N, C-alpha and C positions, 0 to 999 in steps of 0.2 A: 414391591417398589412401587409407586403411586404413577397412575397412567400418566398424569404430568410430567416425571423426569423418567418415563420411557422410551431411548433413543431407539427404540427396534423399528425397522430393522439394521440399522446401524452396530457396526459391533467395535470402529475403530474410530476417531477423529487425526489426519495428518498436518500440523503444519507444516505449511507448505512456502518457503523460503528465497532469497535471491543468492544467500551467502555470501559470504566475504571472506579474504585472508587476516592468515592467525600468526602473522612476523612474514619477518621480510622475505624470506626463502620462497614466502607463498604467494607474495604479491605477479608475479610474472603468470606465475602458472593460473592462478588463479583468472587472470584479465585475457589469457588463451582461453581458455574454457568460457569465455563471455564473450569473446568475437571469433571463436574459431569459426571455419568457411567464409571469413572475410578476407584472410590475406593480409594481415595488417603484420607488418615487421616485428620480431620481437627487441629491437632500439628503439618504436616507436611506441611498443607497452609500455617498454621504462622510463620513456618520458609521463607518458599519460598517468602511469604507477606512482609518480610524485606525491600525489597529492595522498598516496598512504603512508610513502616513505613518511611524511610528517609526520605522522601519530605509531611512527614505530613499527610500519608494515604492518597496521593490524586497524582490520574494520571491526567497530564495536557492533555490528547487528550481530554476529554469531553469540554473542554474550548477551544481549538482549532480547534473543531467541530464546537461549535459556532460560530467562528468566521469566520471560512470557509464557513459557512452556510448565514450568515450575508452578506458576501461577492456576495458568487453567485447569492444571491437575490438582491443584488446591480446593479451586471451588468445587470444582465438580464432585470431590468430597463430602467439599463440606455441604454442599445441597442432597445428596444420594444420589450424584450422575453415575451410574457405574459404566463409563468410557475410557477406555485408555486412550493417551495421546500420544503419538510418535511425532517425530521430526526429521525435514526431509529436507535438502536445498536442490538450486537445478545448479548451480555452479563449485560449490565447494561442499568437503565434509562437512555432514554426514551426507552422502551424495542421496538422491530421492530415488535414483534404482536399487541403492542397497538399503533405505529405510522401504521401501515398498516390497524388495526379497524377506525383509524380517518379518513383515505385515504377512505376508502370506505362509513362512514358518511358523509364525502364530496360530494359526489357522482365520486369521480374519478374511471373512468375504464381501462384509458390505462396507466401505471407510467413504468418512465424511472430510472433504480437504478445506482449512481453513488457510486461506495462501493471503499472506500480507502485503495486500496490497486491496485497496476498498473500494477502485472507480473501476470504469469500464474503459478500458484499450486493450491494441494487439498485446502488447509489451507489461501490461498490466494483469490479464486477462488471459486472452487466446495463446500467448508464447508459453504461462505455465500449463494451459490442456493441451499442447504440443511435447510439454517437457513430459506429463503426466503420459501419455499415448507413446514415446519414445521404453518411458522406461518400460511397461506394460508392456511395449513388444518384444522385448527385453528379455524378460519374464517366459513370458509365452513360447520362444523362441530356445529356453533353458529346458523349456518341459514342466513350468510350474503351472499349474491354476491360478489362474490370473482375478483375481478380489474385480465386481465392479464397484469405481469408485467416482462418485459425486462432488461438484460444486456447489459450497455455501454462498447465498449469493450477493450482491456485493454491499458490504453492510456503509455505505459513506453516509449514509443517512439515518442511521441507528440509534436513539439517543444516548447508549451507551460507549458511542466513539463520539459525539458531537458536542458532549457537556464538557467532558473533560476538557475541550479544546476552547468550552467558555471559558471556561474555570481560568486554564490559563492565559488566555488574553485579558483577564483582571488581572491579574495579578502581575503581570508584566505593566498593564498601564500603574498598576498603585507604587511599580518601583522605578519609575519615573519618575525626575524632578517634580514636584507639586506644578512650578512657573511650565512648562510646555504640556504634561500631561492632557488636561482638557482639549489642545487643539490636537492632540494624536492622532497621525494615522496610522489604518489597518494595511496590511499589503498583504494576502490572500498569496501564498505560492503554493505550486506545483510543479512537477517534472515536466518541463517543458518537449515536446514530441512533436514529430512532423507532421505539419499542417494535414495534408493527404491522409495521415492515421487518425490523426483527432477527427478529420469530417467522417470517416467508416468506421465509427467507435458505436459500441452497441449495436441493438437492433438495426436489422435493414432500416424501419420508420422513424430508427430515430437519426439518419443519416444526415448529412448538409453542413451549414457553416459550423466548427468546431464538434460536431456531435455528441453522442453524451458525454465524451470525457469531459468537453466543456462546461454544457449543462449544470452536472453534478457539482460539478464543483463548484459553479454559482451559484447555486441551490442550498450548499454548505455553507459559504461563504455567508451567504443572506442570513443565514439561521445565526450564525456566530455574533456576527453584527447585530440583528437584532437585538438577540439574547443582549448583549453588551449596550445597544444602547437601555434597553432595558431598567436592567439593574445599575447604570450609573446616573442617568439622565442627560446623556451627551448623546447628540446624534454624528457619530464620525463619519468622516470620505472613508471609501475603501475601493478597493479594487482587486482583481486577479490577476497575477505575473508569476511570472514561469519563474526554473534556473535549472542548472543541470543538462543546458545544449550540451551536443555532442553530434561527431557527424559532419561529411561535407559539410561547405559555407556558403554553399549554390543552392544546394534545397533550404523550401522555408519552414520554419519551425514556430510554436509558435509564441507570440510575444507579446508583453514589453518584459526586458530579464529582469531579473531581480535591481540588480548594481544599475540599471539605466534610468528605474524607477523611482530609486532613493538618487540620481540625479536632479531629475525630473520634479521630486518633489520638493526638494533641497530648494533649485530656482522656485517653485512654483510659494514659496514662501511656508512649509510647514514646517512647524516646532519640534516636531519629533514624529518614532514611526514604529508602530510596531509589525515584526515581520510574523504572520501568524503559519507554519507549515503544514495544512489542512492536509495534502497530498500522501504525507508521509507517516506513517504509521510507528516509529521510533526514530529515536536520534542517530541513526546511522550515516556511515559516513557523507552524503551527500547534505544532510544538514548541518554537520559538524565544522565540514571545508567550504560548502556552497553559502550555507548561510552564518555560520559563529564564524568561519576565518574573511573570506573574500567577500562579502554584502558589509560584515563588520568592518573590517577596514576600510573599504569605499566610505562609509559614513563616515568615520573619522575622519577620513581624508575631507569629508565636505564641513566635520564640523556638527552632524546632524545627530541629535540625538536616537540612538533605538535602541530595541530589545526584542528580544529574541521568543515569540512564548512557548511550551513543550510541547510534546508530540504527545500520542493518546498513550504509547508501550503498552507497560502492563497494568493500566489502571484496574483497581478493581471493581468501574461500572463498566472497563471494556470486556474484560474475563467476562463479566455476568452477559454483557451482549453475547458473546459466541457461547455462551452454553444455551441463552434463549432462541438464536439461531439454527444450534443443533437440536433444539426438542420441534423449533417452529419445523423446520426440514422433515425432522423425523413422522410429527404428527401428521404434513401432506403424504408422505410417501404412505404410511399406513391407512388416511384415509378418513383422517382424525382432524376433525376442524378448531384451528387457531389460528388468531389473527393478528396478524405479521405487526412488529412494532415499527413502526418509521415515523421520521419530523420530515419538513415542509413541503414541497407539490407535487415531488415528482414519483410519490407512494414506492411502496413496494418493489427491488428488480426482480427480474427471474428468476427462478430457481434453475433452470435449462438455460444454458445458454445456444438461442436457436441459427439456423444455418446461416449462413452472411452475416453472422453478428462477430464484427471486431475482425475484418478477413486479412490473410497475410498477402504479402507481395506473392511468396509462393505456396502455394498451395501446401500442407503438409495437414498427415492427420490429427487432430484433437482428442484425446477423451472428454469425460466429463461433458458432452453437451449432442444436442440434436442429432450431431454428423459424428459420432464417437464411433469408431469401429469396434469399440470393448461395450457395448452395449447389453 
């Protein structure tokens, strides 16, 4: 094996995702997993689960992860990267703890983790690390020799993540009626989070108004908007907006909401809008419902033409990016020089989450960071 394709010291990659129900009977148990410890009544969970019931009780996320898993294995094999790829979820089967137990039984000692969340935030990074720590603690209690686990850096500004989104916007623009295409606005969407969580996202030095979470999304939005302008010759208005808010109404969350934004753009005379879900790796439930169903219905009510551009999913450029990220981290761990591949103004994210990065309201152990109890 050539040095360029040497994953040493790693002997496995773990695809770590959120998970989702795969049938009507799974919906409430899945939501109980997601909300465990919050004391939410089962009847309330049934109400929340209506989004899933509209789609037969099935979230598309697990099938999308199976597709990505197959694509990663194919890409690795075609390029001579000898690294097995496993899959585990935080909230539904295959559960993270079971997958880590499988890794141990297979003799894996150094594991890299690819989380299906590209940006810095508590819910998009540290919570994954907390679940990793909880699973490793369970294995330790079982007497197993737990592996060392590292997490790939945030990949929001990797060309293999950004370029497919640019092409998705171009395709969506081309699909609009010609008479509204040139004046179409771009609405870059991501998951709304509490403003307090946004303000403390990323490293301590990144904390402040919106924190790393907002800055990273704005950087990607600018990259996409600039590329679309260069390729179409049209400088289109754009804005970062939010979706999928949940939680108590008195707690401030990032705004504006996509539906409110569509109303505002319609009132301002925008002839059309392309919704660009830059905050999501794949077309899971929050994309299918919040954008394709709810926001699209709002646009129809307004008489505003809209299109929703594609997420990255298992695009070959993204699977190639994952391979590059694996080799980049392996080189860093082995003391070999390799230049990180990034676009935009922010540079490569850190390999190791520092102390104070994306803090939790209630401190909990988190693996794969400077404060990991499993170093």
